[in-house]
Phi, psi and omega in degrees: 000127184282183171298320183283323171309309178292322170299321174300317186290314178301317180295329171285330175292323181290319173304314179295312179296317173302309182298320172309306180306310176300327180285329184294349172296325172250350176265106181297135185109333180270118171275107185314295175295314172310324183287313176308312184292308182294331174294322180293321175303307172318308176295321191284331182278320187238001186281000176132199183255174178114138182280352180292334189281340174284319174299322179288318175310303179312307189295315176307311173305311187289328178289322184292321177294310178303309176307309168314308185293314183301317178297343171259317181299305186297301178299319183297317172311308186294326184283328176293314179297322177279351172092019183271125186280164184289328183299324178292322180291324180295320185282337167293319177297313182299315185282329170304313176301312184296307180312321182295327176274338179275316169234095189311134182066290185303321184301336183296309179298314185292323177292315180303308179304312184295320179298313176292316179301309183299318177285329172289331178290318186291318175302306185267348175072014181203128189295320184301324181280324188288333187288318178296332171291326189282322172307315185297317187289325177294318175297319171300314179296324181288323172291328171303312185287329175290317177297325180292313177307299175310320181294320181297316179298317174306309183301319182286334177282329175296318180293315178306310172306311172306310178307312181287320183287341181258000000 
């Protein structure tokens, strides 16, 4: 296998890892940003010559780290402001995990929303009061997914720029 053949195989593997990472935003069990970043790492190590690939890896590392921090911090701060306690989020996460195995994929969302609603209903004692907190938590989960997806897209974009430039 020649050097150009190897570089092409590495580029395909990298692209597949980034695409799998982007899918991992919505597919439980696939670590989204680590897959995107790992693809760029493989490309930097085995994708050919040039110092540009290390700059792309450094930038992808910064994006992955910042995306991971922001995807938890920003929605979490919004939930704290709205008064949704961590116990409700934990109940949502646990029931979401159970739901994933009972009703594959869709059960994750159903369990998450149901868990938060049940905990808020127990805590507040009223269905009408529990629903706004549940909507706030679902919005925060959506914001977290959006941040993670956009971070993965930026990592993919950095890689494409690096691929074209090298």
